N, C-alpha and C positions, 0 to 999 in steps of 0.2 A: 508413370501416367498417375496411380493411387497414393504416389510421394507428392505429388505436386497438386493435387484433389486436397489432400490432407492440408498441405499449406497454406493454401487456399483459406480452408477453411477455419485455422487457426490464425491465420491473416483478420479475417472479418472477426473473428470473436472478442480478439482483442484490439484491434485498433482504436477503438472509443480513446485509450491511455493517452493515445495524440493528441486528442484535445483536453482530456481531462488534466491529465501531470500538469500540463503548462499553465491550466486554469487556478489547479493547486498551490502550486509555485511560486506563482506571480502573486500572491497573497502577504510571500513573503519579502515582497519589495525586489523582485528579480523580474527583468522584462519580459515579457511572454512569447516573443520571440525568439529569444534567446534561450529559452525551456521549451520549444520546442525542437529547435535544433539539436541541447542536449539530450534528449527523451529522444527523440528519431537514434541518433547517434550511440546510445548507448543500447537501446533495444537492440537493436543493428547487430551489434558486435556483442553482447551478452549472446544473441540466441546463436550467432552462428559459431562462437567459441562452446557453446553447449553441442553445437550439430559436430561441429571438426572434430574436437578433442575427447565427447563422451558417447557420441556416435546415437543422441538418444531424440523424440520427438518431443523437446521440451521448448518452449520458447520464454524469452526472460525481458524484462522488462522493468522500469521504475514502479514500485509496488505502492500500494494503494492504501497502505498502511503506514510505509516510512515517509511519503509524502504531506500527508495529515500533521505526521509528527513533526518533522523537520518545517515546516511553514508555520502551523498554527501553530503549535506547543511552543517549539525551542525556539525559535527565533521571532514570532509575533509575543506571545503570552509570557515568554522567560528571557527576551530582549537579548539573546545572544544573536551577534553577527553571523549570517550566512558562509563565510570565510571561515568562522571557527564550528559551525554545525556540520560544512560539506568534510573538516579536519576529521570529524567525530566520526562523521559516514565512511571515511578512508581508512583512518583506524580500528571499527568494527569489520571491515571488508576484510582488512589485515588478519587478524586475530582469528576469521571463519576460516579463511585460507590456511593459511596456518595447523589450526586444530583438523582441519580437512585430512590433511597429510597423517595427525596421527591416531594410535586410539581412543582419544579423548572426547573423540567424537562420541561413539555410544555410550561414553559415560557420561557426558553432560545431557545426553537424551532419559537414561536413565535414573539420573540424580536430580533431574528438574522437576516440581511438583504439578503433576498435570493438570489438579484444578487451575491452578494458575495459569497454566500455560493457556487452556479456556478462558479461561478469563481475561486475558490479555487482548485473544482474538474477540472476545463478544463484545469489551469494552471498544476497541478501536470500533468495529463496528457500529457499534452507537454513534461514537463519536462524527465516523463517515456520513450515517445517516443523518445528524445533528446539523452539519454543515453542508449537506445538500438541501434540506429543507431551508436555512437561513438564507443561501447563497440562492435557492429558486424563491424566496419570501413567502414560500407557508409556512414559516414562523419568522416571528418580526419582533424585536424589541418592546417592551412592554412595563410598567412599573411593577409586574410581578415576574418580569423575565421573561418569557417568550409567550407570544399568542398566535393565534393563525391570523393568516393573512389575509387580506379583502379579495376576495374573488370577484370583485367590479375592476378589479385591476387585470388588464388582459396578460400581463406577463404570468401573472399568478396563475390565471387559466390556462397557458400554454404548460407551464410547468406540471400543474396538476394533470393537465391531457396526456403528457409524456410521460409523468408516470406510471398511469393505468396504460400507456403502450408497450412500454417497455416490459412491463410485468406478465400482458397478455402474450407478446412477441415471446418473450424468452418463456410462457409456460408451452409454448407451440414448436418451440425448440429451433428457432430462426438463429442460425449462427451468429448473426451480426446485428441482433437486434438492437443495441445500446447504440452501435455505431448508427445503424437506418434511422433510430429517433433523434437522437442527436443534430445529423443531416437535415431532418425532417422540421424539427424543432428552428433550424437555424433560416432555413428557408422562410417558413412562418412567419420569423422576426422579420423578415423584409417589410411585411403588409399588414402589421399592429407596431401599436402606437402605446408608449407609454407614458404616464400622467403628464408629464413634460410637451407632449404632443411629437417627440421625436419618434422615428420606428426603434423597435427594440436591434435590430441585425442592418448594420452597412455591408454590403458586399466591397470586395477590395477591388482596386482597378484592374489585377490581374490574378486570376485564379494560378496560374504557373509561372515560377518564376526561378531562375537559376539561384540554389544553396550559398548562402553564405554563414560560414560556421564562428559564431562570437568567440575569439582567441582569447580573450579576456579571462574566460572561464577557464581555460586549459590550469590543471594546476590552480585551483582557487582555495587554499589552504593557508590559515591560518593557524599554525602550532604555538604558538608565544602565545595567542588567546585562549589556546583549548588549556596550556598548563595551567595559567591565570585562574581560568573559570571550574577546571579540573574539579573541585567539590561538588558542583553545583551540576555539571557535565557527565559526571562519573553514570551517574543513573540511567543519563540519555545514553551511553556508550552502550551501557546492558542493554538497555531496549533496542537498539537498532542492532546488536550482536545476536541477543534470543530472539526475537520477531524474524529475524532474515532465518537463523538456524531451524526454528520449528517452523517457518514456512516452507522453507526448501526442503525439509525434511517430509512432509506432509507431501506438499505439491507433486517431489517425483516419486514417493511409495505410488501416489493414490494414477499418476499418470503411468509408471512402469508395472503396475502390476493390471490393468482395466488393457495396459497394450499386451498382456504377458511376458514380461519383461525381467520381471523378477521371479528371484529362486522360491522353493518352497518355505525358506525362514524368513520371505522379505526382504532379503538385502535386496537394494537396488545394483544393477548391474550395467556398467560397472560403477559400483558406489564412488570409489575416491575419485574419480573423473569428473564423474557428476556434484560432486561437492566441489571439488576445486574449481570447477569451470565457474559455478555459482558466485565464490566468492570470489573470485578473479574479476565478474561481473563487477562486483560492486566497486573493488580498488577501482578498476577502468573507469567506472560511473559517475563516482564521486571525482576522479582527474579530470573528467569532461564538463561536469559542472552538474551534478542533477545526483538525487537520493539514490538510497539503497536500490539496488537491482538484485532480481530473483524471478523463480521459477513461477510461469503463472496456471493457474489451475485451468484457464482453458486450453491450456495444450490439451485436453482432455476431447474436446470435438473434431482436433484434426486426429486424434487417434483412433475414434469413433469411427473417423472419414476412412480409416486405414494406415494412417502414419504410424511404420514401426521403426524406423528409423532416421537419423541424425539428417535425410535429405530432406524431409518435410520441414524440418527448422530452416535450414540450406535456404529454401523458399520465400518462409517468414523474413528471414535475415533480410533479404535480398528487395523484399515489399516493404521492409520497413525504409531501408536505405532510397528505393524510389520514391516514397510518399515524402521525401523532405524539399521536394522537385514542387509541391503544393503548399509549400508555409505559407503564403499569405493567408490563402482559405483557412487553413487549420487556427493560423492567428487569430483572424477575423471571429472565429462562432465564440459568441457570446456566452457568459456565465453560465444565464438561465438555459441554456441548451444541453450542459453537462451537468444539471441540477438530477436531475431524475437518476442519471445512471448511478450519481455518487450514492444517493437515497438506495437503489436496490443492490447495490455493492453493500451497503451495508446492513441493509435488512439482510442479505443472504451470509452477511459473516455472523447475524445474529439469530440466525436459522437453528443453529446448533444449542442452541439453549434448552430446548424439547428432549433434546437426547441426555444431556445431564444423568451422572449416574448420580441416581435417589439412596445409597445406602447410608452414609453418613451427611452428619452437617458443614464438617469442615469439607465435603466434596463438592457440596451444593453453594454455602452462605459466601465465601468469598470470590466468587465468578458474579454473584448476582450483584454483593456489593459495588463489585468492580464497575459495573455498569450502571446500577443507579447514581454510582458519584459522579460519573461520566456524562451521564445526561442531564443529572442535575447541575452540575457545575462547569461541564465542559473542559475538566479538567482531568487528560487521563495518566498523566505522570502519578497522580495523589491518589487515585483510585487505585491504581497500580499499588503504590505505597499502602495503602488500607487493605488490599486483599491480601498481600504480603505479611502482615502481622497478625490480621484476623485468623489467618492460617495457621500459621505459627502456633498463636495463644490455644486454639483448638486442638492442635496435635498435643501441645503441653499438658491440657488440660485433658483429654483423653488419654495420655501417658503415651502414645505412641509414637517411642524412641527413633524407631527405624527411620521413623518420617522424615526427620532432624536431621536433614543432611547437613555438609559443610556448606555447599552451594547456596541451601535455605538461610543456614544463618547467616554466610557473607551479605546474601541480599540485603537481612532486613538488617543488617547494617548501613551498608549504603543507601536504602531508602530513609533510613531513620534520621540520617544526616541530613538528606534531603527536603524530608518534612520540616526540620529544624531553621534551614534556612532558608524554605520556601516561607517560612512562618516570616522571619525575619523581612524577606523582600517586601511582601505584602503589608509588613507593618511600618512600612518606609512612610 
């Protein structure tokens, strides 16, 4: 019974992804109904795999960082076809899985610069919050870039109220805070009107309907296009791999430690099975037609409710599967209803800025620069390139040669080429 309640709690805490991920992926030109079904399938598979293979109370779903990068950066900004982007996600997941079977996993953790790992999380948080503000109408285009939206607009008022309500409910530790607000805004949208006089939300003819899977999204890969675009795709491939790697590591460490399932040295039990499950979930997720799938920190809600084994994750996986029958309602949820969730997720990722180590400037300046460039330009990949190059320059000037790892040098070379190609693309 305890594991069942824990599974319910975890699902309630992360069910918002069923509406948010399709809304984000749809901005890449993908059908929203299709994205609802692929999100459900990937979350159910990944969570059940973690439950049955690793026996851990950890739920998986398409991540709130890779979906933004996939849709807004790779497809919209860079003009890469979705099938090429799916191939990159598949390849990064495959590399992740293979490395999880070797001792290289620990070497990667030790060899990657911590300030850049922090910077990736903070910059993505800033980007997600930025998308939430623009989607919700709190930030609108102007001749100066962005300006605050009009509060005379009912949809803007709704988003502002949703942001406040989400923050308050989360502060009160309500497990399904974001899901509750998404549903509340959806219902409210049925009675409020846009400037053109139409209501914000139209309820579907049926709330429940038998699910149909978009078979055309199975194996949605263009490996030929991936090879053609490899010079510009390589940094994206590195990002998908590194973000999944470090997100999975941090999340699984946090959840297993909270559940008191970790050894004294902090190693996850069983480490290899957990990492392999996460990697296979991304491979299968790409095969099903969605972005990187990884462990969710919301699993902590289930752990606090008593979850200690994979049984609670089985409950989560089954609930994800059952949610497929509600696809008409999920598909109809308006983008403004998910905007507060995006802003809150982004702000939570940015919260770690206050705990940055302040021993040296090379620990602080790169992640702050990455956040600044992302907020001002909306270009996360350029911010990552600048962060890496600034960090490398600082450690060379201070002669901290032990930090000049082969991984850092390799990333500098990859992202230097990326900056050159990016400048050529913008100059056309």
